[in-house]
All heavy atoms as TSV, in Angstrom:
chain	resi	resn	atom	element	x	y	z
A	1	MET	N	N	-21.607	5.496	-50.013
A	1	MET	CA	C	-22.935	5.578	-49.612
A	1	MET	C	C	-23.247	4.942	-48.245
A	1	MET	O	O	-23.957	5.479	-47.389
A	1	MET	CB	C	-23.852	5.050	-50.759
A	1	MET	CG	C	-25.366	5.256	-50.470
A	1	MET	SD	S	-25.709	6.949	-50.517
A	1	MET	CE	C	-27.486	6.925	-50.376
A	2	ARG	N	N	-22.749	3.743	-48.142
A	2	ARG	CA	C	-22.948	2.990	-46.865
A	2	ARG	C	C	-22.303	3.703	-45.654
A	2	ARG	O	O	-22.947	3.815	-44.561
A	2	ARG	CB	C	-22.300	1.601	-47.002
A	2	ARG	CG	C	-22.496	0.773	-45.760
A	2	ARG	CD	C	-21.833	-0.637	-45.892
A	2	ARG	NE	N	-22.887	-1.477	-46.449
A	2	ARG	CZ	C	-22.635	-2.656	-46.881
A	2	ARG	NH1	N	-21.394	-3.205	-46.826
A	2	ARG	NH2	N	-23.566	-3.423	-47.384
A	3	PHE	N	N	-21.158	4.336	-45.850
A	3	PHE	CA	C	-20.505	5.069	-44.772
A	3	PHE	C	C	-21.331	6.292	-44.316
A	3	PHE	O	O	-21.584	6.572	-43.144
A	3	PHE	CB	C	-19.117	5.485	-45.210
A	3	PHE	CG	C	-18.458	6.308	-44.236
A	3	PHE	CD1	C	-17.865	5.861	-43.055
A	3	PHE	CD2	C	-18.322	7.744	-44.425
A	3	PHE	CE1	C	-17.204	6.595	-42.187
A	3	PHE	CE2	C	-17.657	8.582	-43.450
A	3	PHE	CZ	C	-17.147	7.934	-42.280
A	4	LEU	N	N	-21.990	6.943	-45.306
A	4	LEU	CA	C	-22.772	8.124	-45.093
A	4	LEU	C	C	-24.013	7.658	-44.302
A	4	LEU	O	O	-24.363	8.357	-43.314
A	4	LEU	CB	C	-23.154	8.788	-46.392
A	4	LEU	CG	C	-24.113	10.020	-46.252
A	4	LEU	CD1	C	-23.393	11.117	-45.470
A	4	LEU	CD2	C	-24.557	10.451	-47.617
A	5	LEU	N	N	-24.659	6.604	-44.639
A	5	LEU	CA	C	-25.853	6.129	-43.919
A	5	LEU	C	C	-25.427	5.705	-42.533
A	5	LEU	O	O	-26.238	6.100	-41.575
A	5	LEU	CB	C	-26.429	4.939	-44.662
A	5	LEU	CG	C	-27.163	5.221	-45.946
A	5	LEU	CD1	C	-27.591	3.971	-46.624
A	5	LEU	CD2	C	-28.303	6.154	-45.729
A	6	CYS	N	N	-24.279	5.157	-42.349
A	6	CYS	CA	C	-23.832	4.776	-40.988
A	6	CYS	C	C	-23.616	6.050	-40.108
A	6	CYS	O	O	-24.000	6.064	-38.962
A	6	CYS	CB	C	-22.575	3.930	-41.052
A	6	CYS	SG	S	-22.811	2.340	-41.627
A	7	CYS	N	N	-23.025	7.122	-40.729
A	7	CYS	CA	C	-22.779	8.323	-39.964
A	7	CYS	C	C	-24.135	9.044	-39.602
A	7	CYS	O	O	-24.273	9.465	-38.475
A	7	CYS	CB	C	-21.948	9.263	-40.868
A	7	CYS	SG	S	-20.303	8.783	-40.991
A	8	VAL	N	N	-25.061	9.011	-40.523
A	8	VAL	CA	C	-26.403	9.638	-40.235
A	8	VAL	C	C	-27.051	8.868	-39.142
A	8	VAL	O	O	-27.549	9.399	-38.162
A	8	VAL	CB	C	-27.242	9.677	-41.475
A	8	VAL	CG1	C	-28.623	10.104	-41.207
A	8	VAL	CG2	C	-26.660	10.623	-42.527
A	9	PHE	N	N	-27.052	7.491	-39.236
A	9	PHE	CA	C	-27.641	6.687	-38.147
A	9	PHE	C	C	-27.001	6.900	-36.787
A	9	PHE	O	O	-27.617	7.081	-35.788
A	9	PHE	CB	C	-27.553	5.237	-38.576
A	9	PHE	CG	C	-28.127	4.235	-37.523
A	9	PHE	CD1	C	-29.467	4.202	-37.398
A	9	PHE	CD2	C	-27.287	3.587	-36.701
A	9	PHE	CE1	C	-30.019	3.315	-36.407
A	9	PHE	CE2	C	-27.789	2.766	-35.712
A	9	PHE	CZ	C	-29.177	2.577	-35.654
A	10	LEU	N	N	-25.700	6.955	-36.821
A	10	LEU	CA	C	-24.949	7.241	-35.537
A	10	LEU	C	C	-25.310	8.662	-34.947
A	10	LEU	O	O	-25.477	8.751	-33.790
A	10	LEU	CB	C	-23.518	7.138	-35.763
A	10	LEU	CG	C	-22.586	7.234	-34.565
A	10	LEU	CD1	C	-22.907	6.169	-33.545
A	10	LEU	CD2	C	-21.119	7.131	-34.946
A	11	ALA	N	N	-25.398	9.621	-35.899
A	11	ALA	CA	C	-25.752	10.982	-35.448
A	11	ALA	C	C	-27.127	11.005	-34.715
A	11	ALA	O	O	-27.304	11.587	-33.731
A	11	ALA	CB	C	-25.604	11.961	-36.518
A	12	LEU	N	N	-28.060	10.342	-35.459
A	12	LEU	CA	C	-29.457	10.293	-34.941
A	12	LEU	C	C	-29.529	9.569	-33.542
A	12	LEU	O	O	-30.213	10.017	-32.593
A	12	LEU	CB	C	-30.360	9.640	-35.864
A	12	LEU	CG	C	-30.680	10.433	-37.223
A	12	LEU	CD1	C	-31.454	9.523	-38.163
A	12	LEU	CD2	C	-31.406	11.715	-36.865
A	13	CYS	N	N	-28.723	8.500	-33.433
A	13	CYS	CA	C	-28.763	7.737	-32.154
A	13	CYS	C	C	-28.126	8.539	-31.065
A	13	CYS	O	O	-28.670	8.578	-29.992
A	13	CYS	CB	C	-28.022	6.458	-32.319
A	13	CYS	SG	S	-28.836	5.223	-33.295
A	14	CYS	N	N	-27.118	9.278	-31.332
A	14	CYS	CA	C	-26.407	10.117	-30.327
A	14	CYS	C	C	-27.239	11.247	-29.908
A	14	CYS	O	O	-27.229	11.668	-28.749
A	14	CYS	CB	C	-25.110	10.549	-30.842
A	14	CYS	SG	S	-23.890	9.298	-31.046
A	15	CYS	N	N	-27.971	11.835	-30.779
A	15	CYS	CA	C	-28.823	12.950	-30.444
A	15	CYS	C	C	-30.048	12.589	-29.742
A	15	CYS	O	O	-30.608	13.388	-29.021
A	15	CYS	CB	C	-29.255	13.697	-31.787
A	15	CYS	SG	S	-27.835	14.493	-32.624
A	16	SER	N	N	-30.449	11.324	-29.785
A	16	SER	CA	C	-31.775	10.950	-29.218
A	16	SER	C	C	-31.651	10.455	-27.791
A	16	SER	O	O	-32.580	10.358	-27.044
A	16	SER	CB	C	-32.403	9.781	-30.049
A	16	SER	OG	O	-31.572	8.638	-29.966
A	17	CYS	N	N	-30.317	10.391	-27.264
A	17	CYS	CA	C	-30.220	9.990	-25.872
A	17	CYS	C	C	-29.326	10.966	-25.148
A	17	CYS	O	O	-28.518	11.583	-25.752
A	17	CYS	CB	C	-29.700	8.551	-25.772
A	17	CYS	SG	S	-28.029	8.288	-26.400
A	18	THR	N	N	-29.513	10.959	-23.820
A	18	THR	CA	C	-28.706	11.843	-23.052
A	18	THR	C	C	-27.392	11.229	-22.693
A	18	THR	O	O	-27.115	10.013	-22.915
A	18	THR	CB	C	-29.446	12.208	-21.688
A	18	THR	OG1	O	-29.479	10.933	-20.971
A	18	THR	CG2	C	-30.827	12.764	-21.909
A	19	LYS	N	N	-26.510	11.988	-22.207
A	19	LYS	CA	C	-25.159	11.535	-21.724
A	19	LYS	C	C	-25.324	10.387	-20.696
A	19	LYS	O	O	-24.582	9.363	-20.788
A	19	LYS	CB	C	-24.317	12.671	-21.272
A	19	LYS	CG	C	-22.924	12.325	-20.976
A	19	LYS	CD	C	-22.198	13.572	-20.474
A	19	LYS	CE	C	-20.760	13.288	-20.151
A	19	LYS	NZ	N	-19.991	14.441	-19.730
A	20	GLU	N	N	-26.231	10.588	-19.791
A	20	GLU	CA	C	-26.432	9.584	-18.737
A	20	GLU	C	C	-26.999	8.244	-19.366
A	20	GLU	O	O	-26.535	7.205	-18.874
A	20	GLU	CB	C	-27.451	10.120	-17.740
A	20	GLU	CG	C	-27.670	9.232	-16.532
A	20	GLU	CD	C	-26.448	9.259	-15.588
A	20	GLU	OE1	O	-25.669	10.138	-15.629
A	20	GLU	OE2	O	-26.404	8.250	-14.851
A	21	GLU	N	N	-27.875	8.289	-20.230
A	21	GLU	CA	C	-28.439	7.184	-20.952
A	21	GLU	C	C	-27.328	6.470	-21.756
A	21	GLU	O	O	-27.218	5.192	-21.775
A	21	GLU	CB	C	-29.577	7.516	-21.927
A	21	GLU	CG	C	-30.836	7.895	-21.164
A	21	GLU	CD	C	-31.858	8.486	-22.167
A	21	GLU	OE1	O	-31.511	8.984	-23.159
A	21	GLU	OE2	O	-33.034	8.320	-21.787
A	22	ALA	N	N	-26.403	7.214	-22.348
A	22	ALA	CA	C	-25.308	6.561	-23.067
A	22	ALA	C	C	-24.378	5.866	-22.105
A	22	ALA	O	O	-23.871	4.768	-22.420
A	22	ALA	CB	C	-24.564	7.648	-23.852
A	23	LYS	N	N	-24.073	6.518	-21.017
A	23	LYS	CA	C	-23.250	5.841	-20.004
A	23	LYS	C	C	-23.842	4.580	-19.490
A	23	LYS	O	O	-23.200	3.552	-19.320
A	23	LYS	CB	C	-22.946	6.770	-18.769
A	23	LYS	CG	C	-22.074	7.909	-19.052
A	23	LYS	CD	C	-21.923	8.692	-17.797
A	23	LYS	CE	C	-20.972	9.996	-17.977
A	23	LYS	NZ	N	-20.945	10.729	-16.733
A	24	ARG	N	N	-25.196	4.657	-19.171
A	24	ARG	CA	C	-25.897	3.476	-18.688
A	24	ARG	C	C	-25.866	2.368	-19.767
A	24	ARG	O	O	-25.599	1.130	-19.395
A	24	ARG	CB	C	-27.285	3.778	-18.384
A	24	ARG	CG	C	-28.126	2.714	-17.771
A	24	ARG	CD	C	-29.601	3.114	-17.458
A	24	ARG	NE	N	-29.611	4.019	-16.391
A	24	ARG	CZ	C	-29.637	3.825	-15.096
A	24	ARG	NH1	N	-29.615	2.597	-14.737
A	24	ARG	NH2	N	-29.661	4.810	-14.204
A	25	ALA	N	N	-26.054	2.666	-20.993
A	25	ALA	CA	C	-26.020	1.644	-22.116
A	25	ALA	C	C	-24.661	1.027	-22.190
A	25	ALA	O	O	-24.610	-0.214	-22.316
A	25	ALA	CB	C	-26.494	2.282	-23.405
A	26	ALA	N	N	-23.631	1.837	-22.131
A	26	ALA	CA	C	-22.322	1.320	-22.229
A	26	ALA	C	C	-22.000	0.358	-21.089
A	26	ALA	O	O	-21.415	-0.714	-21.250
A	26	ALA	CB	C	-21.311	2.440	-22.292
A	27	PHE	N	N	-22.355	0.803	-19.864
A	27	PHE	CA	C	-22.125	0.018	-18.670
A	27	PHE	C	C	-22.893	-1.392	-18.754
A	27	PHE	O	O	-22.336	-2.447	-18.496
A	27	PHE	CB	C	-22.601	0.773	-17.398
A	27	PHE	CG	C	-22.377	0.016	-16.131
A	27	PHE	CD1	C	-21.171	0.084	-15.510
A	27	PHE	CD2	C	-23.395	-0.759	-15.608
A	27	PHE	CE1	C	-20.906	-0.651	-14.330
A	27	PHE	CE2	C	-23.162	-1.453	-14.409
A	27	PHE	CZ	C	-22.008	-1.416	-13.789
A	28	GLU	N	N	-24.078	-1.350	-19.146
A	28	GLU	CA	C	-24.922	-2.538	-19.274
A	28	GLU	C	C	-24.370	-3.515	-20.346
A	28	GLU	O	O	-24.372	-4.677	-20.161
A	28	GLU	CB	C	-26.366	-2.165	-19.595
A	28	GLU	CG	C	-27.123	-1.537	-18.410
A	28	GLU	CD	C	-27.240	-2.455	-17.221
A	28	GLU	OE1	O	-27.353	-3.613	-17.369
A	28	GLU	OE2	O	-27.299	-1.916	-16.085
A	29	THR	N	N	-23.879	-2.870	-21.428
A	29	THR	CA	C	-23.221	-3.674	-22.467
A	29	THR	C	C	-22.038	-4.455	-21.968
A	29	THR	O	O	-21.857	-5.711	-22.195
A	29	THR	CB	C	-22.844	-2.834	-23.621
A	29	THR	OG1	O	-24.034	-2.245	-24.181
A	29	THR	CG2	C	-22.269	-3.693	-24.782
A	30	LEU	N	N	-21.164	-3.745	-21.235
A	30	LEU	CA	C	-20.009	-4.308	-20.674
A	30	LEU	C	C	-20.370	-5.396	-19.622
A	30	LEU	O	O	-19.678	-6.411	-19.556
A	30	LEU	CB	C	-19.137	-3.308	-20.069
A	30	LEU	CG	C	-18.372	-2.325	-21.030
A	30	LEU	CD1	C	-17.670	-1.222	-20.218
A	30	LEU	CD2	C	-17.500	-3.059	-21.945
A	31	GLN	N	N	-21.430	-5.218	-18.790
A	31	GLN	CA	C	-21.821	-6.189	-17.923
A	31	GLN	C	C	-22.342	-7.414	-18.574
A	31	GLN	O	O	-22.050	-8.548	-18.271
A	31	GLN	CB	C	-22.921	-5.616	-16.963
A	31	GLN	CG	C	-22.413	-4.690	-15.891
A	31	GLN	CD	C	-21.399	-5.278	-14.957
A	31	GLN	OE1	O	-21.690	-6.249	-14.315
A	31	GLN	NE2	N	-20.254	-4.644	-14.845
A	32	SER	N	N	-23.075	-7.238	-19.702
A	32	SER	CA	C	-23.604	-8.385	-20.497
A	32	SER	C	C	-22.491	-9.177	-21.051
A	32	SER	O	O	-22.514	-10.395	-21.156
A	32	SER	CB	C	-24.532	-7.869	-21.637
A	32	SER	OG	O	-25.691	-7.273	-21.009
A	33	ILE	N	N	-21.475	-8.513	-21.507
A	33	ILE	CA	C	-20.262	-9.144	-22.157
A	33	ILE	C	C	-19.584	-10.034	-20.998
A	33	ILE	O	O	-19.234	-11.188	-21.213
A	33	ILE	CB	C	-19.307	-8.212	-22.738
A	33	ILE	CG1	C	-19.943	-7.581	-23.980
A	33	ILE	CG2	C	-17.943	-8.868	-23.067
A	33	ILE	CD1	C	-19.166	-6.467	-24.606
A	34	LYS	N	N	-19.460	-9.495	-19.853
A	34	LYS	CA	C	-18.856	-10.167	-18.729
A	34	LYS	C	C	-19.602	-11.443	-18.420
A	34	LYS	O	O	-19.016	-12.465	-18.187
A	34	LYS	CB	C	-18.780	-9.227	-17.568
A	34	LYS	CG	C	-18.132	-9.678	-16.286
A	34	LYS	CD	C	-18.156	-8.678	-15.212
A	34	LYS	CE	C	-17.801	-9.252	-13.882
A	34	LYS	NZ	N	-17.890	-8.287	-12.789
A	35	VAL	N	N	-20.957	-11.254	-18.332
A	35	VAL	CA	C	-21.784	-12.435	-17.955
A	35	VAL	C	C	-21.702	-13.520	-19.086
A	35	VAL	O	O	-21.608	-14.708	-18.782
A	35	VAL	CB	C	-23.197	-11.975	-17.724
A	35	VAL	CG1	C	-24.136	-13.223	-17.731
A	35	VAL	CG2	C	-23.339	-11.147	-16.528
A	36	GLN	N	N	-21.639	-13.099	-20.334
A	36	GLN	CA	C	-21.545	-13.989	-21.472
A	36	GLN	C	C	-20.263	-14.776	-21.400
A	36	GLN	O	O	-20.272	-16.004	-21.648
A	36	GLN	CB	C	-21.777	-13.298	-22.788
A	36	GLN	CG	C	-21.716	-14.177	-23.945
A	36	GLN	CD	C	-22.886	-15.173	-23.972
A	36	GLN	OE1	O	-24.060	-14.792	-23.718
A	36	GLN	NE2	N	-22.648	-16.432	-24.279
A	37	ARG	N	N	-19.174	-14.113	-21.164
A	37	ARG	CA	C	-17.876	-14.748	-21.103
A	37	ARG	C	C	-17.872	-15.765	-19.986
A	37	ARG	O	O	-17.329	-16.849	-20.095
A	37	ARG	CB	C	-16.776	-13.783	-20.870
A	37	ARG	CG	C	-16.465	-12.935	-22.100
A	37	ARG	CD	C	-15.266	-12.090	-21.898
A	37	ARG	NE	N	-14.943	-11.278	-23.109
A	37	ARG	CZ	C	-14.220	-10.211	-23.159
A	37	ARG	NH1	N	-13.700	-9.785	-22.019
A	37	ARG	NH2	N	-13.978	-9.622	-24.257
A	38	CYS	N	N	-18.456	-15.395	-18.824
A	38	CYS	CA	C	-18.500	-16.348	-17.677
A	38	CYS	C	C	-19.340	-17.532	-18.077
A	38	CYS	O	O	-19.002	-18.744	-17.756
A	38	CYS	CB	C	-19.139	-15.650	-16.561
A	38	CYS	SG	S	-19.025	-16.594	-14.986
A	39	ASP	N	N	-20.514	-17.357	-18.799
A	39	ASP	CA	C	-21.295	-18.507	-19.211
A	39	ASP	C	C	-20.592	-19.298	-20.220
A	39	ASP	O	O	-20.792	-20.573	-20.146
A	39	ASP	CB	C	-22.633	-17.960	-19.810
A	39	ASP	CG	C	-23.561	-17.294	-18.786
A	39	ASP	OD1	O	-23.392	-17.559	-17.599
A	39	ASP	OD2	O	-24.516	-16.605	-19.283
A	40	ASP	N	N	-19.804	-18.772	-21.028
A	40	ASP	CA	C	-19.064	-19.495	-21.991
A	40	ASP	C	C	-18.099	-20.459	-21.365
A	40	ASP	O	O	-17.767	-21.555	-21.876
A	40	ASP	CB	C	-18.384	-18.639	-23.100
A	40	ASP	CG	C	-19.292	-17.915	-23.999
A	40	ASP	OD1	O	-20.507	-18.315	-24.067
A	40	ASP	OD2	O	-18.938	-16.950	-24.627
A	41	ARG	N	N	-17.461	-20.030	-20.219
A	41	ARG	CA	C	-16.499	-20.770	-19.531
A	41	ARG	C	C	-17.197	-21.890	-18.673
A	41	ARG	O	O	-16.540	-22.686	-18.055
A	41	ARG	CB	C	-15.642	-19.937	-18.686
A	41	ARG	CG	C	-14.724	-19.072	-19.433
A	41	ARG	CD	C	-13.732	-18.378	-18.460
A	41	ARG	NE	N	-14.369	-17.755	-17.297
A	41	ARG	CZ	C	-14.541	-16.448	-17.155
A	41	ARG	NH1	N	-14.093	-15.694	-18.032
A	41	ARG	NH2	N	-15.134	-15.993	-16.058
A	42	LEU	N	N	-18.481	-21.818	-18.464
A	42	LEU	CA	C	-19.208	-22.724	-17.645
A	42	LEU	C	C	-18.713	-22.640	-16.215
A	42	LEU	O	O	-18.500	-23.642	-15.567
A	42	LEU	CB	C	-19.280	-24.122	-18.161
A	42	LEU	CG	C	-19.800	-24.276	-19.607
A	42	LEU	CD1	C	-19.586	-25.761	-20.042
A	42	LEU	CD2	C	-21.252	-23.935	-19.569
A	43	ASP	N	N	-18.358	-21.496	-15.778
A	43	ASP	CA	C	-17.823	-21.228	-14.446
A	43	ASP	C	C	-18.934	-20.984	-13.422
A	43	ASP	O	O	-19.736	-20.215	-13.595
A	43	ASP	CB	C	-16.853	-20.047	-14.555
A	43	ASP	CG	C	-15.980	-19.941	-13.230
A	43	ASP	OD1	O	-16.181	-20.686	-12.258
A	43	ASP	OD2	O	-15.103	-19.017	-13.256
A	44	ASP	N	N	-18.906	-21.765	-12.333
A	44	ASP	CA	C	-19.886	-21.563	-11.249
A	44	ASP	C	C	-19.552	-20.391	-10.341
A	44	ASP	O	O	-20.355	-19.998	-9.508
A	44	ASP	CB	C	-20.098	-22.805	-10.465
A	44	ASP	CG	C	-20.740	-23.901	-11.285
A	44	ASP	OD1	O	-21.482	-23.620	-12.260
A	44	ASP	OD2	O	-20.469	-25.169	-10.920
A	45	ASN	N	N	-18.302	-19.920	-10.405
A	45	ASN	CA	C	-17.957	-18.846	-9.503
A	45	ASN	C	C	-17.926	-17.491	-10.096
A	45	ASN	O	O	-17.089	-16.639	-9.879
A	45	ASN	CB	C	-16.430	-19.151	-9.017
A	45	ASN	CG	C	-16.398	-20.412	-8.219
A	45	ASN	OD1	O	-17.379	-20.791	-7.482
A	45	ASN	ND2	N	-15.384	-21.127	-8.328
A	46	CYS	N	N	-18.905	-17.194	-10.926
A	46	CYS	CA	C	-19.026	-15.943	-11.568
A	46	CYS	C	C	-19.577	-14.861	-10.558
A	46	CYS	O	O	-20.380	-15.188	-9.739
A	46	CYS	CB	C	-20.035	-15.972	-12.740
A	46	CYS	SG	S	-19.427	-17.062	-14.056
A	47	ASP	N	N	-19.026	-13.659	-10.747
A	47	ASP	CA	C	-19.531	-12.596	-9.946
A	47	ASP	C	C	-20.919	-12.163	-10.300
A	47	ASP	O	O	-21.341	-12.310	-11.482
A	47	ASP	CB	C	-18.582	-11.275	-10.114
A	47	ASP	CG	C	-17.247	-11.513	-9.604
A	47	ASP	OD1	O	-17.013	-12.410	-8.725
A	47	ASP	OD2	O	-16.356	-10.819	-10.067
A	48	GLU	N	N	-21.714	-11.743	-9.334
A	48	GLU	CA	C	-23.052	-11.223	-9.642
A	48	GLU	C	C	-22.979	-9.970	-10.546
A	48	GLU	O	O	-22.076	-9.149	-10.384
A	48	GLU	CB	C	-23.800	-10.926	-8.346
A	48	GLU	CG	C	-25.215	-10.641	-8.543
A	48	GLU	CD	C	-25.960	-10.476	-7.271
A	48	GLU	OE1	O	-25.694	-11.259	-6.296
A	48	GLU	OE2	O	-26.799	-9.515	-7.099
A	49	ARG	N	N	-23.949	-9.831	-11.330
A	49	ARG	CA	C	-23.988	-8.709	-12.265
A	49	ARG	C	C	-24.179	-7.433	-11.488
A	49	ARG	O	O	-25.092	-7.303	-10.691
A	49	ARG	CB	C	-25.182	-8.815	-13.276
A	49	ARG	CG	C	-25.225	-7.860	-14.286
A	49	ARG	CD	C	-26.357	-8.212	-15.268
A	49	ARG	NE	N	-26.312	-7.289	-16.417
A	49	ARG	CZ	C	-26.602	-7.532	-17.625
A	49	ARG	NH1	N	-26.993	-8.762	-17.877
A	49	ARG	NH2	N	-26.569	-6.629	-18.553
A	50	GLU	N	N	-23.285	-6.407	-11.646
A	50	GLU	CA	C	-23.377	-5.168	-11.039
A	50	GLU	C	C	-24.431	-4.218	-11.705
A	50	GLU	O	O	-24.565	-4.306	-12.893
A	50	GLU	CB	C	-22.003	-4.450	-10.986
A	50	GLU	CG	C	-21.912	-3.306	-10.162
A	50	GLU	CD	C	-20.486	-2.757	-10.116
A	50	GLU	OE1	O	-19.625	-3.172	-10.803
A	50	GLU	OE2	O	-20.228	-1.861	-9.237
A	51	ARG	N	N	-25.061	-3.500	-10.876
A	51	ARG	CA	C	-26.102	-2.531	-11.423
A	51	ARG	C	C	-25.554	-1.151	-11.592
A	51	ARG	O	O	-24.697	-0.746	-10.753
A	51	ARG	CB	C	-27.350	-2.513	-10.552
A	51	ARG	CG	C	-28.040	-3.844	-10.443
A	51	ARG	CD	C	-28.736	-4.107	-11.729
A	51	ARG	NE	N	-29.271	-5.488	-11.769
A	51	ARG	CZ	C	-29.362	-6.213	-12.836
A	51	ARG	NH1	N	-28.952	-5.735	-14.003
A	51	ARG	NH2	N	-29.793	-7.405	-12.835
A	52	PHE	N	N	-25.974	-0.444	-12.526
A	52	PHE	CA	C	-25.369	0.819	-12.868
A	52	PHE	C	C	-25.624	1.875	-11.743
A	52	PHE	O	O	-24.736	2.607	-11.409
A	52	PHE	CB	C	-26.014	1.407	-14.149
A	52	PHE	CG	C	-25.533	2.712	-14.675
A	52	PHE	CD1	C	-24.246	2.829	-15.164
A	52	PHE	CD2	C	-26.223	3.879	-14.490
A	52	PHE	CE1	C	-23.687	3.981	-15.602
A	52	PHE	CE2	C	-25.631	5.118	-14.923
A	52	PHE	CZ	C	-24.382	5.143	-15.462
A	53	ASP	N	N	-26.780	1.797	-11.156
A	53	ASP	CA	C	-27.109	2.756	-10.038
A	53	ASP	C	C	-26.162	2.629	-8.852
A	53	ASP	O	O	-25.687	3.537	-8.288
A	53	ASP	CB	C	-28.568	2.661	-9.542
A	53	ASP	CG	C	-29.534	2.974	-10.680
A	53	ASP	OD1	O	-29.230	3.918	-11.517
A	53	ASP	OD2	O	-30.635	2.437	-10.689
A	54	LYS	N	N	-25.875	1.285	-8.599
A	54	LYS	CA	C	-24.963	1.038	-7.444
A	54	LYS	C	C	-23.543	1.413	-7.791
A	54	LYS	O	O	-22.900	2.028	-7.011
A	54	LYS	CB	C	-24.966	-0.496	-7.114
A	54	LYS	CG	C	-24.103	-0.943	-6.037
A	54	LYS	CD	C	-24.112	-2.410	-5.798
A	54	LYS	CE	C	-23.063	-2.794	-4.719
A	54	LYS	NZ	N	-22.948	-4.222	-4.610
A	55	TYR	N	N	-23.175	1.206	-9.037
A	55	TYR	CA	C	-21.829	1.601	-9.525
A	55	TYR	C	C	-21.683	3.160	-9.453
A	55	TYR	O	O	-20.705	3.637	-8.980
A	55	TYR	CB	C	-21.697	1.164	-11.019
A	55	TYR	CG	C	-20.551	1.785	-11.754
A	55	TYR	CD1	C	-19.211	1.386	-11.467
A	55	TYR	CD2	C	-20.781	2.803	-12.645
A	55	TYR	CE1	C	-18.132	1.965	-12.128
A	55	TYR	CE2	C	-19.746	3.425	-13.258
A	55	TYR	CZ	C	-18.405	3.044	-13.087
A	55	TYR	OH	O	-17.392	3.627	-13.821
A	56	GLN	N	N	-22.755	3.873	-9.873
A	56	GLN	CA	C	-22.647	5.294	-9.812
A	56	GLN	C	C	-22.555	5.843	-8.441
A	56	GLN	O	O	-21.816	6.738	-8.099
A	56	GLN	CB	C	-23.882	5.933	-10.519
A	56	GLN	CG	C	-23.819	5.930	-12.080
A	56	GLN	CD	C	-22.788	6.840	-12.589
A	56	GLN	OE1	O	-21.631	6.456	-12.681
A	56	GLN	NE2	N	-23.178	8.006	-12.939
A	57	ARG	N	N	-23.330	5.220	-7.497
A	57	ARG	CA	C	-23.297	5.641	-6.078
A	57	ARG	C	C	-21.935	5.427	-5.502
A	57	ARG	O	O	-21.339	6.298	-4.826
A	57	ARG	CB	C	-24.329	4.942	-5.353
A	57	ARG	CG	C	-24.542	5.378	-3.935
A	57	ARG	CD	C	-25.718	4.679	-3.163
A	57	ARG	NE	N	-25.749	3.196	-3.397
A	57	ARG	CZ	C	-26.623	2.544	-4.069
A	57	ARG	NH1	N	-27.535	3.175	-4.740
A	57	ARG	NH2	N	-26.569	1.245	-4.192
A	58	GLU	N	N	-21.319	4.256	-5.724
A	58	GLU	CA	C	-20.027	3.889	-5.224
A	58	GLU	C	C	-18.952	4.793	-5.810
A	58	GLU	O	O	-18.038	5.238	-5.108
A	58	GLU	CB	C	-19.704	2.436	-5.381
A	58	GLU	CG	C	-20.557	1.556	-4.553
A	58	GLU	CD	C	-20.305	-0.017	-4.867
A	58	GLU	OE1	O	-19.559	-0.285	-5.814
A	58	GLU	OE2	O	-20.910	-0.821	-4.137
A	59	ARG	N	N	-19.053	5.055	-7.055
A	59	ARG	CA	C	-18.118	5.996	-7.766
A	59	ARG	C	C	-18.163	7.347	-7.180
A	59	ARG	O	O	-17.182	8.007	-6.980
A	59	ARG	CB	C	-18.500	5.901	-9.283
A	59	ARG	CG	C	-17.448	6.730	-10.096
A	59	ARG	CD	C	-17.694	6.505	-11.586
A	59	ARG	NE	N	-16.726	7.264	-12.361
A	59	ARG	CZ	C	-16.907	8.475	-12.858
A	59	ARG	NH1	N	-18.097	9.009	-12.622
A	59	ARG	NH2	N	-16.033	9.068	-13.555
A	60	GLY	N	N	-19.392	7.830	-6.940
A	60	GLY	CA	C	-19.558	9.141	-6.390
A	60	GLY	C	C	-18.973	9.221	-4.934
A	60	GLY	O	O	-18.296	10.243	-4.610
A	61	GLU	N	N	-19.116	8.176	-4.179
A	61	GLU	CA	C	-18.603	8.161	-2.877
A	61	GLU	C	C	-17.043	8.172	-2.889
A	61	GLU	O	O	-16.391	8.876	-2.088
A	61	GLU	CB	C	-19.032	6.976	-2.030
A	61	GLU	CG	C	-20.524	7.001	-1.725
A	61	GLU	CD	C	-21.051	5.749	-1.130
A	61	GLU	OE1	O	-20.281	4.785	-1.110
A	61	GLU	OE2	O	-22.254	5.677	-0.881
A	62	THR	N	N	-16.441	7.484	-3.825
A	62	THR	CA	C	-15.037	7.348	-3.947
A	62	THR	C	C	-14.459	8.738	-4.428
A	62	THR	O	O	-13.455	9.208	-3.973
A	62	THR	CB	C	-14.645	6.322	-5.024
A	62	THR	OG1	O	-15.122	5.020	-4.606
A	62	THR	CG2	C	-13.142	6.188	-5.187
A	63	VAL	N	N	-15.176	9.391	-5.356
A	63	VAL	CA	C	-14.703	10.674	-5.906
A	63	VAL	C	C	-14.733	11.741	-4.760
A	63	VAL	O	O	-13.848	12.539	-4.645
A	63	VAL	CB	C	-15.498	11.028	-7.149
A	63	VAL	CG1	C	-15.286	12.530	-7.569
A	63	VAL	CG2	C	-15.254	10.098	-8.280
A	64	GLU	N	N	-15.763	11.717	-3.966
A	64	GLU	CA	C	-15.940	12.669	-2.826
A	64	GLU	C	C	-14.827	12.501	-1.806
A	64	GLU	O	O	-14.430	13.509	-1.157
A	64	GLU	CB	C	-17.301	12.542	-2.197
A	64	GLU	CG	C	-18.430	13.033	-3.086
A	64	GLU	CD	C	-19.801	12.710	-2.392
A	64	GLU	OE1	O	-19.812	12.201	-1.354
A	64	GLU	OE2	O	-20.762	13.081	-3.026
A	65	ASN	N	N	-14.356	11.250	-1.555
A	65	ASN	CA	C	-13.377	11.038	-0.517
A	65	ASN	C	C	-11.991	11.357	-1.168
A	65	ASN	O	O	-11.101	11.733	-1.079
A	65	ASN	CB	C	-13.342	9.599	-0.063
A	65	ASN	CG	C	-14.691	9.385	0.718
A	65	ASN	OD1	O	-15.256	10.316	1.288
A	65	ASN	ND2	N	-15.124	8.192	0.691
C-alpha cells in the first residue's frame, strides 16, 4: 500500500511541473547540497552558488560552439 501511495504521489508531482521546472529543481538541489557540504567543512574558500539561468546560458553557448 505504501509503495502504491508513493507511486501516485510521484506521478502527481511529475505531471504538475514542466521539464524546465524539473531541471531547475534538480539543479538547485545539487547547488544546495554543494553549499551544505562546504558549510560542514567550515571552509572559507567555497565557490559562489551558481544560478540556473547562468548555467543554462553558458551551456547553450558551449553547445552552439
